[in-house]
N, C-alpha and C positions, 0 to 999 in steps of 0.2 A: 741357515735353511731349517725349515721346520722339521721336527722329527716325526717319525710315523710309528704308530702303535700297531704291531703285528700280533695276530691271533692264530697261531698254527697248532693244529692238533694231529698228532701222528695216529695212524690207523691201529698201531699196536700199543698205544699208550693206554694206561688205566685211568679212567675218569670216575669221579665221585658220582653217586646216584642223585645228589642234590642238584636239581636243575638250575636253581638260582646261582649256584657256584659255577656251573657250566657255561652260563651266558657271559659273553665278554661285556666289558664296560661300554656305555653308551657315550655319545658325544657330550661335552660340556660347552655351554654357550658362553662366549667371551662378551663382556659388555664394554662398549666404547663410548667415551664421551665426546661425541662429534655432532655436528649439525647434520641431520638426516635430510637427504636429498631424494629426488625421484628414483635415483639409481642405487640407493642404499638398501642392503639386506634383501637382496633378490632371492625369492623362494626357490626356484629351480635353476640353479646355476649350470647344470648340465646342458639343459635346453637352451639356455641363454648364450652360453659360450658356443654351442654348436651352431646357433643361428648367426652369431657374430661371424663365425668361420665361413659359413655357406654364403652369407651375404657379401663377404669379401670376395670369395671365389667366383661368384656369379655377377660381380660388378654392379650391385645395387638392385633397387626395387624393379626397374622396368622388365628386366630379364626374368626375374622371379615371378612377377605377375604373369607374364606371357608364357612361362613354363607351366604354371598351374591351370590357366584357362585352356591353353592348347591341349594339355592332357585330357581335360574334360571333353573338349570338342572331339578329340581323337576316339575316345570311348563311345561317344554317341554316334559319330560318323561311321565307325566300323560296324556297330551293331545295326543301324538303320540301313546302311548300304548292303550288308550281308542279307538281311531280310528282304530288301528289295530285289537282290539278284535271285534269291531262292524262290519267291512267291509272286513277284510282279512282272516277270519277263516271260513272254511266249517264245519259248526255245524252238518250237516247230517252225514258226515263221522266220526266226532269227537264222536258223541253220537251213532254211529253204526246204524243209521237210513238207511244208504246206505252202501253197501259193497264195497270194494276196488277191481278194476279190475287190477290184476297185469299182466296178459297176455292177451293183447287186441286182438291178432290174434286168439287165441283159445277161447277167451271170458270166461276165467277162473277166479274165485273169490277166494280170500283168506281173512282171518280174520286179519292177522297181518297188522298194519298200521304204517306208518313212519310219521315224522314231515312234510315232503314235500306233503304228501297226504291230510294233514289237512289245509295247508296254501295255499291261492291262489297265483298266479303269480303276479308280481308287477303291470303289466299293467291292469289286471283284477281287482285288488285291488283298483287302482285308479279310474277305471271306475265305481266301485260300490259306490263311495262317492257321495252322493246326494247334493242338494243346502243347506239343513239345516245344514249338517256337514261342508260343506265349509264355510258357514257363521260363524259358531261357531269357526272354526279354525282361520278364519280371526280376529275375536274379540280377541281371546287368543294371537294370534301373535302380534297384536297391543298392547295389554297389556304387552307381554313378551319384546317387544322392549322398551316400557317405563320403565319397571323394568331393563333392561339392561343399559339404559342410566343413571338411578338413582343409580345403583350398581356401575357403573364406576365413577360417581360423589362422591358417598359416600367413595369409596376407596381412591380417590384423596384427599378428605377432611380428612380422617383418617391418611393419610400419613403425613399431616401437623401436626395432633395431636401427631403422633409418634415422629416427630421432635420436637414438644414442650415438650414432656415428657422427651426426652433425653437431649436437649440442655438447656432448661429453668428450668425444674423441677429437672433434674439430676436423673430421675428414668428411669431404663432400663426395658425392656419387661420381662426379667426373674425375676425381683423383684416384679412385679405386684401382683402375688398371695399372697405375703407376707407383703403387704402394706394395711392398712385400708383406706377407703375413707376419714376418718377424717384426716389422715396424708396428703393425697393429697390436701384436702381443706386448711390445714394450710399453704402449699406451694403455692397455689393459692393466698391466702390473701397476702402473702409476695411478690408474683409477681406484685400485684397491686401497692405496694409501690415502687417497682423497675422499672417496665416498664409501669405502668399505662394502664392496659388492658382497663379500663373503663375511658373515658374522662370526664365524668359528675361529678366526685367526687374524693376526694383524696384518701379515703380509702374505701374498700369494707368490708362488714361483712358477716358472715356465712349466716345470713338471706337473704342478697341480692343475693347471689349465688343460694340458694334454691328457692328463689322466681323466678329467671330466668329459672332454670331448670324445676321447676313444676308450671310455670305461668298458663297454661291452665288446668293442673290437679287440681290445687286448686279450680278453678271455678267449676269443675265437683263435687269435694267434698263438696263444699258450696252449689251447688244446690240440691244435695241429702239431705244434712242436713236441708235445708230450705223447703223440700217437693216438689220442682219442678220437679226433677227426682226421681225415674224412672217411666216408664209408668206402671200404675196399672189399669187393666182391669177386670171387673166383668164378669165371664162366668158362665152360668147356670151349675149346678152340680159340677164343679170344684171350684167355688167360685172365689176368687181374685187371679189373676195370674200377677206376676211381669216379664215384658218382656224387660229386659235390655240385649239384645243380643250383640254379638261382631259387627254384621252388623249394628244395630242401633246405637251403640256407635261410630263406624266409620263414619256414615253419619252425626251424630250430631256434631262431632268434625270438619268435613269438612265444615259443614254449618256455624258454629259459630267461628271457630278459624284460619283456614288456607285455606279455600276455596276462590275463586275469588269474591264472594259476601258476605264474612264474615264480621261481625261487626268490626273486627280488620283489620286496614289498613296495618299493618305490624306485625312482631312477638312481638313488645313490646308496641304498642300504639293503643288504641281504637279510632275508627273514632270520630272526635270531635262532630259530630251531635248527637251521642248516649249520650252525657253528657248534652244535652239540653232538658229540660222537654217540651218545645214548639214544638219539633219535634216528640213527642211521637206517635201521630196518623200516621204520615207519615211513620216513621220507622216501625211501626207495619204492616201496609199495604206492605211495602217492604219485610219485613221478612216473611210474610205470603205467598207472591208470590213466594219467593225463596224455601220455604219449599214445596210449591205445585209442582214447577218445578222438584225439586230434588225427591219428591215422585213419580211423573209420570215417571221420568227417571228410578228409581228403578223398577217400575212396568213393564216397557218395557224389562229391562234386567233381571228380575227375572227368566225366564226359564234357561237362560245360567248360571247365578250364582248358581241356585238350583242344576243343573246338576253337576256343579263343586264342590259344597258342598257334593253332594251324592258320587261323585267319590272319594274325599279325605276321606270321612267316610269309604267307602268300603276298600280302599287301606291301611289306617292307622290302622283300628280297627278290620278288619275281622279275621286276624291271631291271634290278642291279645285275642279277644273274644273266639276264638276256643280253644286257649291254656289255658286261665283262664277266664271262664265265670263270675266268681264273680267280675270281674273289673267293670261290669256294676253296681254292688251293692255298690260300694265304693262311697265315697263322696268328694266333692271339694267345696271350697269357691266360691259362685257365683260372677258373675260380680258385682251385687248390693251389696253383702256382702263386697267385697274388697273396694268399695267406701264408704259404710257405716261405716266401721271399721277403715278407713284410717284417719290418722291425717292430719291436715294442715302441709304442708311442710315436708312430710315424703316420702323419696325416695323409689324406688321399692324394693331394697334389704332389707331396714329396714322393710317394710310392710311384705315381704315374710318371714322374720325371725320371726316376731310376730305370724303371722297366722300359720306357721309351728309348732311352740311351742304349739299353741292352738288346733292343729288338733287331738292329742290323747284325750285330755279332752273332745273335743266336740263329738268325736265318743263314748266315754264312756258315756257321757250324754245321747245321743240319744239311746244308747244301754240299758239304764235303763228302757226305756219304752218297756215293754214286752207285746205283743199281743198273748194271748193263742190261740185265734181263728186263726191267721195267723200261728202260730208255729205248730198247729195240721195239716193244710193244707200242710205246708212245709215238715213236716215229712212223710206225705202220698206220696208226689211227689218224695221225696228222695227215699222212699222205691220202689215204681213202676218203676220210670225211671232209678234208680240205678240197679235194678234187670235186666231190659232189656238191659241196657248198658253192664253190667258184662257178661251176657250170650252170647251176640253177639261178645264181644271181646274174650272170651274163645273159641267160635266156629272158629273164625278167627285165633287164635293161633293154634288150632287144625288142620285145613285145610285152607290154604291160598286161595283156590279157592272160599271160601264163600265170600270173599270181592268182587268178580265179579258180585254178585247178584245186580240187579238194585236197587238203591237208598239205599242200605244197609249202605253204608258209611254215607249217610245223616241221617239215623235214628240213627246210633251210635253218630254222633256229636250232634244232637238235644237232645237226651236222656242225654248225658253227660253234655250239657250246662244247661238243665233244673234242673238236679240233682245238679249241682254246685251252681245255683242261689238259689235254694230252700234250700240248706244246709247253705247259708250265712244268711238266715232268721230265723234260728233256734238259740235261745238265749243260751249262755254258762251258764249252770246250776251251775257251779263251782264259778262264780263271782257274788258278790252282790254289787250294785252301789247305792250310795246316791245321789240323783238328785241335792239336794241343794249344796252338796260339790262340785259335778262336775260342777255346773253352776258357782260357784265362782272361780274355777280353769280356766274356759274359760274366766271368766270376767278379771282375773289377766293378760291375755295376749292380748285379744282383746280390752280392755279398754272401750267399750261402750256397754250399755245394758239398755233397758227400765226398769223403776222401777218395773213394774208388773212381769217381768221375775224373778227378784231377790226375790220377795216376794212369788211367786207361781211357782217354778221351776218344781213341780210335775204335773202341769196342762197340759192336752194335747193341749189346746189352745197355751200355751207358746211353746210347742214342735213344733206344726205346724207353728208358726211365725218363730222360729229359723231355721226350714228346709228351709224357703225362702232364708236364708243367707248362708246355709250349705247343698247344694242340692245334690242329687244323680248324679253320673256321666252320667247315661243313660238319665236323665232329661236335663242336659246340652246339651248332643250330639243331642237330639230330638229338643231342642230350636235352636240350631245352624243350624241344617238341614232344619228346617222350617223358619229360619230367612229370607231368600230371598223372601219368600211368604208374611210374616207378616210385614215386616219392611215398605214397601210402604204404607200399610194402617195405620200403627201407625203414620208415618210422616204426612200423609194427614188429618186423622180424630182425632188423639190424640194430636200431637205436634203443628199443624197449629192453632187450636183455642187458644192455650196458648202463641201466639206470644207477645201479650201485656205484660204478666207476665215476659217473658224473656227479653224484652227491659227494663222494669222497673228494673229487677234485675241487668242488666249490668249497668244501670245509677246509681243506689242506692248503689251498692256494688262494685264499682271500684274506686281505689284511685291511685293517681299519686305519685310515690315515686322517689325522686331524685336519679339517677344513675341506676335506675331499669326500670322505665317506668310505665305503667298502669297495676296494678295487682289487684287481688281480695282483698277487704278490710279485709275479714276474715283471709287471710294468713299472716296479720301482727300480729295476735294473741294478739290484743289489748284488754285487759280485760276492760278497760275503756269504749270503744265503743261497743264491741261485747261480753262482759262478761254477766253472768247471776247471780244474787244474790243468787239464789237457789243452785248455784254451787260455792259459797263462794267468789265470786268477790266483790270487795268493792263498785263498782258503780252500778247504777240501770239504764241502758239505756232504750230506748224505746223497747217494746217487739218484734216490727218487726226487730229490729237490733240485738237482742240477738241470739247467737248461741244455737242450741238445744242439749240436752243431754250432756252438759258440754263439748261440742267440743272445744271452745276457751281455757278453763282452762287446759284440759287434753293435748291438742296439745302443749301448752306452756311448760308443765311439760316435756312432751316427748322430745321437742326440746332442753331443757335445759339438759336433760340426754344424748342425742346424740352429743350435742355441748357444753360441760362444760365450754369452754373458751369464749362463746359468752357473750358480755356485754349487760345485759338486760336493757330495758328502765325502768324508774322510776316506772310506774304503775305495770309493770309486776314483778319487784324486790320486790314491796310492797305486791303483792299477795303471791309469794313465801315465803317471810318472815313471813306474817301472818299465812300461813299454817304451818310453822314450829313452830311459837309460840303456835299454837293450840295443836300441838303434844307435845311440852314441858309442857304445861298446863295439859294435860291428864297424862303424866308421873308423874307429881308432885302429882296429885290426887291419882294415883295408889300407889305411895310410902306411902302417908299419909294413904291410906286404909290399906296397908300392915302392916304398923307400928301400926296402931290402932288394927289390927287383932292379932298382936303378944301380945299385952297387954290384949286383951279380946279374948281368944281362941274361935275358931269357927270350924265348920266342914269343910272338904275339899270341899263339894258342895257348901256351902255358900260363901266360899272365891272365888271359881271359878265363881259362878253367879255374885258376885259383881265385879270381874275384868273384866268380859266379858261386863259390861256396857259401858266401854270406847271404843271409836271407834278404838283407836290404838291397844288395845288388841284383839278386834274382828277381825281386819285385820291381826294380827299375827296368829290368829287361822286359818284363811283360807290360810295364807302363808304356814303354816306347810304341809298341804296335797298337796300343789302345788309342792314344791321343792323336798320332800323327799318321801321315801316309808315308811309311819308310820305304827305302830302296828295297828292291827285290832280295838282296842278300843281307838279311838282318843280322846274321851272325858276324859277317865281316864288318858291318858298321859298328857292332858292339866292340869288337877287337880294336877297331880304329879309335873309338872313343876311349877305350882304356889306355891307349897310347897318346891320350891328349890330342887326338886329332879331331877336327870339327867336321862331321858329316853334314850334308845339306838336306834339310827336311822342309816340307811345304807346311808352314805354320798357319793355323787358322785361329789364333788366339789374339784378342784384342788387348790393346793396352789398357791399363786401369783408368787412365785419364780420358780415354776415348769410349768408355763403356756407355752404350746408349741407355737412356732411361725411358722406358715405355713398355707397356705390356709385361710388366715384370711381376704380376701378382701371383704367378705360379712358380717362381724361382724358389729353390730349396735354400732355407736359411736367409741371412741378410745379404744385401746387394754389396755392401762394403762393411768391413769390420776392422778393428785394430789388429795389427800384426802380433801373432802369438807363435810360440815355438810349437811346430808340429813335426810329424815324421817326415813330411816333405821338406820342410825348411832344414831339418837336421841332415837329410841327404843332400840338400843344395850346399850346405856349409861344409861337407866333407871334401876331401881331395878329389874323389871320384864323384863330383857333383853332377847334377842333372844337366847343368849348362854344358858341361864337357861331354855329355852323352847326346847332345842334340835336343835336350829339353830345356826350354827357356826358364830363366829365373825372372819371376814377374816384377815389373818396375814398382817403385813406391816403397820406401823403407818401412813406413808405418801402416800401410794399407793392404788388406787382403781382399781380393775381389771374389764374387760368387763363383767365378770359373776356377780360380785357384782353390777355393774351398772344396769344390766338387772333386777337383783332381786329387787333392789331399785325401779325401774319403776313399776314392778309388785306390790310391796307393796304400792306405792304411788296411783296407780289407785284403789286398794282396799279401801285405807284409805279415799280418797276423795269421793268415792261411798258411803261408810259408813257414812261419814259426811252429804252427801246429803240425805241419808235415814233418819237420825236423824232430819234433817231440815223438811223433808217431814212428819215425824210423830210427830214433836213438842217437841223432847226431850231437845233441847238446847235453846229454845226460849219461851218467854212468850206468851202462846196461844192467850191471849187477845189482843196482838199487831199484830198478823198475819193477813194479809189482804188477802181477798179472791182473788184467782187466776182466772183472766178472760182475756179477750182480751184487756182490757183497759190497758194503761200505768200505772205503779204503782211507787211510790216513797218510797216504804218500806225500812226499814233498812236491812242491810245484816246480815249474821249469826254472824260474829265476834262482830259487834256493839251490837247486842242483847245479846250476852253472857256476855258482860261487865255489862249488866243491870240485868240479872237474872243468878244465878249460875247453874251449872249442876245438874241434878237430879241424885245423886250419888248412890242410892240403890233402890232395889225394894220396900222396906218399905216406903221411901219417895214418891215413885212414886204412890203407891197405895193410900197413904193418900192424895196426890195432886188430883189423879183421883176421889176418893170418894168425895172430896169437890166439884169437878166439877159436879159429877153425882147428887148430892143433888139439883143442879140447873138446872134440865133437862129442864125446860121451857126456861130458858136462853140459853141453849145449842141449842135448836131449832132456837132461834132468831139468834144466832151466826153461824148457819149451821155447828155444830160440830157433829162428829160421833165417837163412841167408836170403836177402831180398835185392833185387835188381831194380834201380830206378834211374832213368836217363843215363844208361850205360855205366852206372855207378853201383858198386855193391855195398850193401848195408847188413848189419846183423840186428835183427829186430825180434821182438816178442811174438809168439803165435797168439795174438789176441783174438777174442772171439769175433771182432769185426774187422780183422785184418785180412791180407791177401797173401797167400802162399805162392812164391814164384821159385822157379828153378834157378840154381846158381850157374849152372852151365849153359842153360838155354833161356832165352827171353820169352817163354811161353807160360801161360797161365795154367797152373795145374788145378787150382780150386778157386773159382771166382765167387766170391761171397756176395749174394744179392742184398747187400745192406744199403743200397743207394738211397732208398727212401723209407728206411726203418726208422721212422720218427717216434 
């Protein structure tokens, strides 16, 4: 694998005043003695690979052409239709405020109206248009011409991509729905060897192509992870609001990535002065000025943009809301949530697949919070509004003339909508949800979650924090509707004062990779540079360089699952291997426990409790409820499975030989791949294997299916979070050696190194003895800043870390709930 050249500059480091020494080395061009073809030495590989990806996801040219021209038609139609409705309709006649004179000689009036009576003649319609309307039409027309030129350019470039697919990749348009992106990626890597798409290196890797496609997206994900984004504003009564609207996101990308004054001088290279510490003050002032200009420009155009947003809302959602009012009560992953849950180097279809799987568990989790107060009000409105709606509909059916009564149709629509919305707020009394189980089902798919959420899923505080990531549809629509008004103020008063932090971020977290250019250093998924020892990484870098919430480690695991043929760097391979070694170690302990229990008979409950001490077994427990439809008593099923009994589940997993081949273009990773050792296979090979717990062992000794691969990723996420929880609670490590977590850099040992020094606490009995010994030294505990913590009816002794939770040992009540849920 090609090596990457990193250029990191610490904020406190001393630099020379010689600017030439401050600038990093530039690319060196490699010369290849090959036969040059049409596809050799492509100038803009970022755009090229991005278009290859979008061409594949949209299944070829027909849909791309249709999208471009329908977007143009939509802009023109909405503009002309809005002007027509404003200036060309006689509303006095339409609303019968004025009668129609059918016979002008006899001056006779009739009630019957025609379409010609309501619409003004063309000349009068044009004369009615005032200056404001003409100004708005001019702006829209200029924008439309710009979009037309862009559409023609896009179609021309996609025609080249079509030729590339057919002539170079040997993939025809009809085959695109049946080919995964992973297959296209393999062909691209082969094309580099044959035609040298990139001139700067001999071979490309999967990571190189992902870095080019997601160059700017990775920066956004890293900024969210490091707490620079999104805008968080405290508003009285409403509390903290997260305002990462589509309008703000577009302005931010324009300002930083592809605008005329952006820090990036082209698609792949950061301006050299941004890598120089001595230019910090000058660049901060320049960036602050650019943000101010962009904010003022947004403020000037805000009325036109707001009207456009309003028209789109009315035309797109009015009919839908009238037909199904409950759509406003549905939920969607917020813009913030999509960036928070997104891995580094994760393509759109991969993210969509994960979040789609998490949608139903997320809805079930929120449905577990039942408000009796709100339910009573909802039932009242369903009764009253539903009664009025039913009576008016029956009267209309009995005599159609009833509909001619003024505003009757409005009353019917309003009462029906209110009844529909209220009915969606009434909980289903036939379902019982377990919040902790639902939370772990969500975690298995989204992969990221603060510790406090996992430990207190029943808390309304956790529920309110989760809602910021999984918002109501009407909240999203309201944010987008008001975005033209609030975006200018966010740019000027929130983003502009943070110009220095943004300049520092670009300088400290930009790395120059041969054959790729300047990318976000987090996107390299380097556990040595950006790993976190609390998330099992071997090294302990500076805290300012650590990714939060295990982003580096989980992104690496996900990328390995979606690209199993990728050759890992030495540090990444060591991290994966030690994670597997930890799983093997736990399976060995489990086997020893079961063998010991066979010699010394125990009750089913004691065996279950002992097995659940291991992180591997606990992850299996949460995986059961994720994939299958378990019996009501999940705990009893787990006990039976621990006793090698076979519980019956309703399986919905297809055999690898029966895997259908069609519409697979949006599948994560390869459809089939060679069998490799994974955490799931390690668990299957253990004595307490998945098959003995009601989870199937996939057939095919040498083949891994996409379903099995996805299941293993879910299991890996649960497992690494469970190991992190045990690190947090001190199960695996000597508590005397745990250093206090603070803002200072630490050189503490990681989890795996500490495990070699102190064995696992294998049973409740040993843990109680260990805790009792520590309890007897309460004065020393105070000196060491230790706290007794209760978790799942088990007591642990943990450090009072700044982001920890203090719980009472005698009672299971929260004394001090730290709101660190979304402290990114």
